[in-house]
LODREN-818557 format. One record per residue (C-alpha): residue number from 1; x, z, y; residue in one letter. Coordinates in nm, 3 decimals, m for minus. Example, Ala and Ser with C-alpha at 12.3 -4.5 7.8 and 13.67 -1.06 7.14 Angstrom:
+-----+---------+---------+---------+------+
! pos !      c1 !      c3 !      c2 ! code !
+-----+---------+---------+---------+------+
!   1 !   1.230 !   0.780 !  m0.450 !    A !
!   2 !   1.367 !   0.714 !  m0.106 !    S !
+-----+---------+---------+---------+------+
This chain:
+-----+---------+---------+---------+------+
! pos !      c1 !      c3 !      c2 ! code !
+-----+---------+---------+---------+------+
!   1 !   7.555 !   4.391 !  m9.087 !    M !
!   2 !   7.292 !   4.284 !  m9.334 !    S !
!   3 !   7.332 !   4.310 !  m9.697 !    L !
!   4 !   7.375 !   4.004 !  m9.960 !    R !
!   5 !   7.143 !   4.088 ! m10.206 !    C !
!   6 !   7.038 !   3.930 ! m10.561 !    I !
!   7 !   6.661 !   3.986 ! m10.639 !    F !
!   8 !   6.541 !   4.005 ! m10.975 !    M !
!   9 !   6.177 !   4.026 ! m11.066 !    G !
!  10 !   5.864 !   3.846 ! m11.220 !    T !
!  11 !   5.508 !   3.977 ! m11.162 !    P !
!  12 !   5.309 !   4.054 ! m10.856 !    D !
!  13 !   5.423 !   4.406 ! m10.876 !    F !
!  14 !   5.781 !   4.274 ! m10.754 !    A !
!  15 !   5.668 !   4.061 ! m10.459 !    V !
!  16 !   5.621 !   4.342 ! m10.174 !    P !
!  17 !   5.973 !   4.449 ! m10.253 !    T !
!  18 !   6.113 !   4.110 ! m10.206 !    L !
!  19 !   5.901 !   4.038 !  m9.909 !    A !
!  20 !   6.014 !   4.381 !  m9.735 !    R !
!  21 !   6.386 !   4.283 !  m9.800 !    M !
!  22 !   6.333 !   3.955 !  m9.622 !    L !
!  23 !   6.160 !   4.129 !  m9.321 !    E !
!  24 !   6.455 !   4.400 !  m9.301 !    D !
!  25 !   6.683 !   4.096 !  m9.244 !    G !
!  26 !   6.890 !   4.124 !  m9.586 !    H !
!  27 !   7.045 !   3.780 !  m9.696 !    E !
!  28 !   6.893 !   3.689 ! m10.045 !    I !
!  29 !   7.159 !   3.500 ! m10.213 !    A !
!  30 !   6.937 !   3.420 ! m10.502 !    C !
!  31 !   6.616 !   3.517 ! m10.716 !    V !
!  32 !   6.617 !   3.581 ! m11.084 !    Y !
!  33 !   6.292 !   3.559 ! m11.259 !    T !
!  34 !   6.128 !   3.480 ! m11.571 !    Q !
!  35 !   6.106 !   3.119 ! m11.676 !    P !
!  36 !   5.750 !   2.929 ! m11.610 !    P !
!  37 !   5.513 !   3.005 ! m11.902 !    R !
!  38 !   5.210 !   2.801 ! m12.021 !    S !
!  39 !   4.906 !   2.948 ! m11.916 !    A !
!  40 !   4.516 !   2.871 ! m11.878 !    G !
!  41 !   4.291 !   2.659 ! m12.060 !    R !
!  42 !   4.502 !   2.349 ! m12.007 !    G !
!  43 !   4.805 !   2.548 ! m12.082 !    M !
!  44 !   4.995 !   2.397 ! m11.787 !    A !
!  45 !   5.332 !   2.573 ! m11.697 !    E !
!  46 !   5.281 !   2.853 ! m11.431 !    R !
!  47 !   5.567 !   2.983 ! m11.237 !    K !
!  48 !   5.588 !   3.357 ! m11.172 !    S !
!  49 !   5.459 !   3.502 ! m10.858 !    P !
!  50 !   5.806 !   3.590 ! m10.758 !    V !
!  51 !   5.910 !   3.244 ! m10.825 !    H !
!  52 !   5.633 !   3.090 ! m10.608 !    Q !
!  53 !   5.709 !   3.345 ! m10.335 !    F !
!  54 !   6.080 !   3.262 ! m10.335 !    A !
!  55 !   6.023 !   2.877 ! m10.308 !    E !
!  56 !   5.789 !   2.924 ! m10.017 !    T !
!  57 !   6.095 !   3.090 !  m9.833 !    H !
!  58 !   6.347 !   2.831 !  m9.971 !    T !
!  59 !   6.533 !   3.086 ! m10.167 !    I !
!  60 !   6.731 !   2.958 ! m10.462 !    E !
!  61 !   6.571 !   3.055 ! m10.797 !    V !
!  62 !   6.732 !   3.079 ! m11.136 !    R !
!  63 !   6.523 !   3.136 ! m11.445 !    T !
!  64 !   6.756 !   3.188 ! m11.758 !    P !
!  65 !   6.605 !   3.286 ! m12.079 !    K !
!  66 !   6.878 !   3.527 ! m12.129 !    S !
!  67 !   7.170 !   3.681 ! m11.948 !    L !
!  68 !   7.372 !   3.766 ! m12.240 !    R !
!  69 !   7.596 !   3.461 ! m12.230 !    G !
!  70 !   7.948 !   3.459 ! m12.068 !    E !
!  71 !   7.858 !   3.162 ! m11.835 !    A !
!  72 !   7.518 !   3.324 ! m11.726 !    E !
!  73 !   7.704 !   3.635 ! m11.631 !    Q !
!  74 !   7.989 !   3.449 ! m11.464 !    A !
!  75 !   7.733 !   3.252 ! m11.259 !    E !
!  76 !   7.567 !   3.599 ! m11.174 !    F !
!  77 !   7.912 !   3.752 ! m11.072 !    A !
!  78 !   8.005 !   3.445 ! m10.846 !    A !
!  79 !   7.726 !   3.506 ! m10.611 !    L !
!  80 !   7.949 !   3.775 ! m10.467 !    G !
!  81 !   7.641 !   4.022 ! m10.389 !    A !
!  82 !   7.670 !   4.369 ! m10.249 !    D !
!  83 !   7.348 !   4.470 ! m10.449 !    V !
!  84 !   7.100 !   4.350 ! m10.693 !    A !
!  85 !   6.734 !   4.487 ! m10.665 !    V !
!  86 !   6.545 !   4.472 ! m10.999 !    V !
!  87 !   6.182 !   4.493 ! m11.002 !    V !
!  88 !   5.994 !   4.448 ! m11.348 !    A !
!  89 !   6.231 !   4.141 ! m11.411 !    Y !
!  90 !   6.160 !   4.161 ! m11.794 !    G !
!  91 !   6.528 !   4.092 ! m11.936 !    L !
!  92 !   6.766 !   4.351 ! m12.044 !    I !
!  93 !   7.079 !   4.367 ! m11.824 !    L !
!  94 !   7.407 !   4.418 ! m11.994 !    L !
!  95 !   7.706 !   4.604 ! m11.843 !    K !
!  96 !   7.872 !   4.285 ! m11.700 !    P !
!  97 !   7.553 !   4.203 ! m11.518 !    V !
!  98 !   7.474 !   4.560 ! m11.383 !    V !
!  99 !   7.864 !   4.611 ! m11.281 !    D !
! 100 !   7.887 !   4.266 ! m11.091 !    A !
! 101 !   7.743 !   4.365 ! m10.762 !    P !
! 102 !   7.963 !   4.565 ! m10.528 !    R !
! 103 !   7.707 !   4.865 ! m10.538 !    F !
! 104 !   7.554 !   4.750 ! m10.876 !    G !
! 105 !   7.191 !   4.731 ! m10.961 !    C !
! 106 !   6.887 !   4.916 ! m10.812 !    L !
! 107 !   6.570 !   4.953 ! m10.990 !    N !
! 108 !   6.210 !   5.011 ! m10.859 !    V !
! 109 !   6.043 !   5.188 ! m11.135 !    H !
! 110 !   5.678 !   5.287 ! m11.132 !    A !
! 111 !   5.692 !   5.647 ! m11.237 !    S !
! 112 !   5.869 !   5.976 ! m11.159 !    L !
! 113 !   6.145 !   5.972 ! m11.394 !    L !
! 114 !   6.210 !   6.093 ! m11.662 !    P !
! 115 !   5.843 !   6.093 ! m11.726 !    R !
! 116 !   5.717 !   5.737 ! m11.838 !    W !
! 117 !   6.036 !   5.549 ! m11.902 !    R !
! 118 !   5.969 !   5.203 ! m12.045 !    G !
! 119 !   5.731 !   4.922 ! m12.007 !    A !
! 120 !   5.369 !   5.053 ! m11.916 !    A !
! 121 !   5.433 !   5.355 ! m11.703 !    P !
! 122 !   5.127 !   5.292 ! m11.474 !    I !
! 123 !   4.877 !   5.253 ! m11.756 !    Q !
! 124 !   5.014 !   5.549 ! m11.970 !    R !
! 125 !   5.016 !   5.788 ! m11.666 !    A !
! 126 !   4.654 !   5.713 ! m11.610 !    I !
! 127 !   4.569 !   5.723 ! m11.976 !    M !
! 128 !   4.743 !   6.067 ! m12.025 !    A !
! 129 !   4.560 !   6.232 ! m11.746 !    G !
! 130 !   4.845 !   6.282 ! m11.527 !    D !
! 131 !   4.760 !   6.451 ! m11.198 !    A !
! 132 !   5.043 !   6.242 ! m11.015 !    E !
! 133 !   5.285 !   5.980 ! m11.052 !    T !
! 134 !   5.476 !   5.748 ! m10.819 !    G !
! 135 !   5.782 !   5.534 ! m10.785 !    V !
! 136 !   6.155 !   5.598 ! m10.838 !    A !
! 137 !   6.469 !   5.413 ! m10.706 !    I !
! 138 !   6.699 !   5.417 ! m10.986 !    M !
! 139 !   7.079 !   5.310 ! m11.012 !    Q !
! 140 !   7.089 !   5.108 ! m11.328 !    M !
! 141 !   7.305 !   5.180 ! m11.633 !    G !
! 142 !   7.288 !   5.033 ! m11.985 !    E !
! 143 !   7.012 !   5.264 ! m12.110 !    G !
! 144 !   6.641 !   5.222 ! m12.070 !    L !
! 145 !   6.552 !   5.375 ! m11.739 !    D !
! 146 !   6.817 !   5.646 ! m11.782 !    T !
! 147 !   7.013 !   5.592 ! m11.459 !    G !
! 148 !   7.051 !   5.846 ! m11.199 !    P !
! 149 !   6.762 !   5.865 ! m10.925 !    V !
! 150 !   6.833 !   5.793 ! m10.574 !    I !
! 151 !   6.469 !   5.835 ! m10.427 !    S !
! 152 !   6.130 !   5.929 ! m10.526 !    E !
! 153 !   5.773 !   5.877 ! m10.385 !    V !
! 154 !   5.480 !   6.071 ! m10.566 !    S !
! 155 !   5.100 !   5.986 ! m10.531 !    T !
! 156 !   4.811 !   6.134 ! m10.689 !    A !
! 157 !   4.588 !   6.019 ! m10.978 !    I !
! 158 !   4.194 !   6.107 ! m10.952 !    N !
! 159 !   3.884 !   5.994 ! m11.166 !    D !
! 160 !   3.856 !   5.674 ! m10.953 !    A !
! 161 !   4.214 !   5.571 ! m10.996 !    T !
! 162 !   4.251 !   5.239 ! m11.214 !    T !
! 163 !   4.560 !   5.064 ! m11.320 !    A !
! 164 !   4.476 !   4.788 ! m11.074 !    A !
! 165 !   4.451 !   5.029 ! m10.787 !    S !
! 166 !   4.752 !   5.226 ! m10.884 !    L !
! 167 !   4.938 !   4.905 ! m10.917 !    H !
! 168 !   4.893 !   4.798 ! m10.571 !    Y !
! 169 !   4.967 !   5.134 ! m10.423 !    E !
! 170 !   5.299 !   5.170 ! m10.610 !    L !
! 171 !   5.410 !   4.820 ! m10.536 !    A !
! 172 !   5.365 !   4.887 ! m10.165 !    V !
! 173 !   5.531 !   5.250 ! m10.215 !    A !
! 174 !   5.838 !   5.084 ! m10.413 !    G !
! 175 !   5.900 !   4.830 ! m10.136 !    A !
! 176 !   5.893 !   5.090 !  m9.865 !    E !
! 177 !   6.125 !   5.324 ! m10.068 !    A !
! 178 !   6.375 !   5.053 ! m10.162 !    M !
! 179 !   6.354 !   4.953 !  m9.805 !    S !
! 180 !   6.484 !   5.307 !  m9.705 !    A !
! 181 !   6.771 !   5.314 !  m9.974 !    V !
! 182 !   6.894 !   4.981 !  m9.865 !    L !
! 183 !   6.911 !   5.105 !  m9.498 !    A !
! 184 !   7.092 !   5.396 !  m9.578 !    R !
! 185 !   7.331 !   5.175 !  m9.801 !    L !
! 186 !   7.400 !   4.933 !  m9.515 !    E !
! 187 !   7.461 !   5.222 !  m9.283 !    H !
! 188 !   7.668 !   5.465 !  m9.496 !    D !
! 189 !   7.797 !   5.223 !  m9.764 !    G !
! 190 !   7.722 !   5.460 ! m10.039 !    R !
! 191 !   7.444 !   5.596 ! m10.281 !    L !
! 192 !   7.368 !   5.962 ! m10.343 !    D !
! 193 !   7.206 !   5.966 ! m10.673 !    A !
! 194 !   7.084 !   6.251 ! m10.915 !    T !
! 195 !   7.129 !   6.246 ! m11.286 !    P !
! 196 !   6.769 !   6.263 ! m11.479 !    Q !
! 197 !   6.661 !   6.569 ! m11.626 !    E !
! 198 !   6.697 !   6.609 ! m12.001 !    E !
! 199 !   6.356 !   6.778 ! m12.033 !    A !
! 200 !   6.029 !   6.601 ! m11.975 !    G !
! 201 !   6.117 !   6.255 ! m12.100 !    V !
! 202 !   5.855 !   6.052 ! m12.208 !    T !
! 203 !   5.816 !   5.680 ! m12.307 !    Y !
! 204 !   5.553 !   5.442 ! m12.177 !    A !
! 205 !   5.516 !   5.198 ! m12.479 !    E !
! 206 !   5.377 !   4.837 ! m12.415 !    K !
! 207 !   5.018 !   4.848 ! m12.432 !    I !
! 208 !   4.868 !   4.648 ! m12.742 !    T !
! 209 !   4.526 !   4.499 ! m12.805 !    K !
! 210 !   4.466 !   4.718 ! m13.064 !    A !
! 211 !   4.427 !   5.030 ! m12.817 !    E !
! 212 !   4.171 !   4.849 ! m12.600 !    A !
! 213 !   3.858 !   4.935 ! m12.818 !    H !
! 214 !   3.668 !   5.235 ! m12.676 !    V !
! 215 !   3.613 !   5.521 ! m12.890 !    D !
! 216 !   3.298 !   5.721 ! m12.757 !    F !
! 217 !   3.395 !   6.007 ! m13.008 !    N !
! 218 !   3.638 !   6.119 ! m12.767 !    R !
! 219 !   3.545 !   6.358 ! m12.462 !    P !
! 220 !   3.400 !   6.160 ! m12.165 !    A !
! 221 !   3.699 !   6.245 ! m11.944 !    K !
! 222 !   3.945 !   6.086 ! m12.205 !    D !
! 223 !   3.708 !   5.770 ! m12.218 !    V !
! 224 !   3.744 !   5.748 ! m11.860 !    L !
! 225 !   4.101 !   5.764 ! m11.843 !    R !
! 226 !   4.133 !   5.517 ! m12.126 !    H !
! 227 !   3.907 !   5.260 ! m11.950 !    V !
! 228 !   4.063 !   5.305 ! m11.598 !    H !
! 229 !   4.422 !   5.280 ! m11.762 !    G !
! 230 !   4.333 !   4.952 ! m11.918 !    L !
! 231 !   4.157 !   4.822 ! m11.621 !    S !
! 232 !   4.172 !   4.504 ! m11.548 !    P !
! 233 !   4.402 !   4.418 ! m11.831 !    F !
! 234 !   4.391 !   4.403 ! m12.136 !    P !
! 235 !   4.043 !   4.581 ! m12.042 !    G !
! 236 !   3.899 !   4.866 ! m12.280 !    A !
! 237 !   3.580 !   4.688 ! m12.461 !    W !
! 238 !   3.294 !   4.787 ! m12.665 !    C !
! 239 !   3.003 !   4.612 ! m12.828 !    L !
! 240 !   2.653 !   4.656 ! m12.669 !    L !
! 241 !   2.344 !   4.539 ! m12.857 !    P !
! 242 !   2.213 !   4.197 ! m12.749 !    G !
! 243 !   1.883 !   4.028 ! m12.819 !    P !
! 244 !   2.059 !   3.823 ! m13.121 !    D !
! 245 !   2.391 !   3.981 ! m13.179 !    K !
! 246 !   2.620 !   4.258 ! m13.048 !    P !
! 247 !   2.776 !   4.143 ! m12.724 !    V !
! 248 !   3.146 !   4.212 ! m12.628 !    R !
! 249 !   3.192 !   4.388 ! m12.295 !    V !
! 250 !   3.490 !   4.510 ! m12.112 !    K !
! 251 !   3.443 !   4.828 ! m11.910 !    L !
! 252 !   3.635 !   4.797 ! m11.584 !    L !
! 253 !   3.543 !   5.114 ! m11.388 !    E !
! 254 !   3.326 !   5.405 ! m11.512 !    V !
! 255 !   3.213 !   5.737 ! m11.390 !    E !
! 256 !   3.133 !   6.073 ! m11.555 !    L !
! 257 !   2.810 !   6.197 ! m11.615 !    E !
! 258 !   2.860 !   6.548 ! m11.734 !    P !
! 259 !   2.488 !   6.666 ! m11.717 !    S !
! 260 !   2.383 !   6.412 ! m11.993 !    L !
! 261 !   2.437 !   6.463 ! m12.363 !    K !
! 262 !   2.362 !   6.294 ! m12.686 !    G !
! 263 !   2.508 !   6.164 ! m13.012 !    S !
! 264 !   2.835 !   5.964 ! m12.911 !    P !
! 265 !   2.805 !   5.621 ! m12.863 !    A !
! 266 !   2.427 !   5.637 ! m12.803 !    T !
! 267 !   2.270 !   5.470 ! m12.489 !    V !
! 268 !   2.104 !   5.755 ! m12.300 !    L !
! 269 !   1.892 !   5.597 ! m12.029 !    D !
! 270 !   1.800 !   5.259 ! m11.869 !    D !
! 271 !   2.122 !   5.234 ! m11.667 !    R !
! 272 !   2.348 !   5.233 ! m11.921 !    L !
! 273 !   2.498 !   5.587 ! m11.958 !    A !
! 274 !   2.672 !   5.631 ! m12.289 !    I !
! 275 !   2.730 !   5.966 ! m12.469 !    A !
! 276 !   3.056 !   6.065 ! m12.560 !    C !
! 277 !   3.193 !   6.381 ! m12.763 !    A !
! 278 !   3.077 !   6.617 ! m12.463 !    G !
! 279 !   2.922 !   6.470 ! m12.171 !    G !
! 280 !   2.868 !   6.077 ! m12.086 !    A !
! 281 !   3.019 !   5.789 ! m11.884 !    I !
! 282 !   2.826 !   5.526 ! m11.704 !    R !
! 283 !   2.979 !   5.210 ! m11.620 !    P !
! 284 !   3.028 !   5.095 ! m11.270 !    V !
! 285 !   3.194 !   4.767 ! m11.315 !    R !
! 286 !   3.182 !   4.555 ! m11.642 !    L !
! 287 !   3.272 !   4.216 ! m11.756 !    Q !
! 288 !   3.077 !   4.033 ! m12.027 !    R !
! 289 !   3.272 !   3.804 ! m12.256 !    E !
! 290 !   3.308 !   3.469 ! m12.100 !    G !
! 291 !   3.193 !   3.583 ! m11.744 !    K !
! 292 !   3.342 !   3.722 ! m11.445 !    G !
! 293 !   3.358 !   4.101 ! m11.337 !    P !
! 294 !   3.023 !   4.257 ! m11.199 !    M !
! 295 !   2.867 !   4.572 ! m11.075 !    D !
! 296 !   2.627 !   4.757 ! m11.314 !    L !
! 297 !   2.310 !   4.624 ! m11.131 !    D !
! 298 !   2.412 !   4.258 ! m11.175 !    A !
! 299 !   2.489 !   4.333 ! m11.530 !    F !
! 300 !   2.197 !   4.509 ! m11.614 !    L !
! 301 !   1.993 !   4.207 ! m11.495 !    N !
! 302 !   2.114 !   4.002 ! m11.780 !    G !
! 303 !   2.152 !   4.274 ! m12.051 !    L !
! 304 !   1.982 !   4.618 ! m12.073 !    R !
! 305 !   2.023 !   4.801 ! m12.374 !    P !
! 306 !   1.726 !   5.041 ! m12.443 !    A !
! 307 !   1.783 !   5.427 ! m12.445 !    P !
! 308 !   1.880 !   5.511 ! m12.791 !    G !
! 309 !   2.058 !   5.195 ! m12.884 !    A !
! 310 !   2.401 !   5.230 ! m13.039 !    R !
! 311 !   2.724 !   5.088 ! m12.905 !    V !
! 312 !   2.947 !   4.952 ! m13.133 !    G !
+-----+---------+---------+---------+------+
């Protein structure tokens, strides 16, 4: 017999899990997601990816601004769910909500807990130079990602990994892991969870725009991790010399050039290798302000800083 579920999620990352729950035959009693936001040049209201997906599958959608009120909590409990599945929902869940479903609330978290609890685990893992990360299925409590872990799946991080590629990989892995946990819950009617270790706790603070400026006084490997951890959003940026004034450019993908050396923030050749503090990086994919992303060859057709030029 399928489980009666509530799904709580908002961004693209959450959609594969909801889709997999439907494929597995679970009953989705309701979807909770963040309210529509004004976006784009026209500032039209835009529904979240989860909201749009749920509507195409004729699932009831609720978009409360908060779940702190007794009325909202009573409406949630009245759904009579076996379990609530939470994936990047964006609201703090208080105890009356967490305890309402028969088996509580299960969360897909994009790290190997207790490392990188918090808002930006994908970006922080790459920026910190972690060799691996993964997804954890966690029984939710009142703390920030502190609940016991039911299942984990690990994946490697290498020099080509970006936040975008890791986001996609972990979204799929999270859907598969949650599918397996719900299948066990459906079969056995219980959850086996292990408390998180006290050692190794780190917090993935929300990414701020102030972090996005590239510092070429850091080692080349650190610059690569910084760029890839912020790709595509918010995008690590620098100022390249233009014909009239500096041009703001986002670096979306770069590669290491360890054999090249020079004064940090100096262009080293006619294909935009940029010196760092030890080694150099070469952009592979860039985005000039006001334009779309492009590969290096296309970019150099419009802007080609000369060797020796300084990067701001």
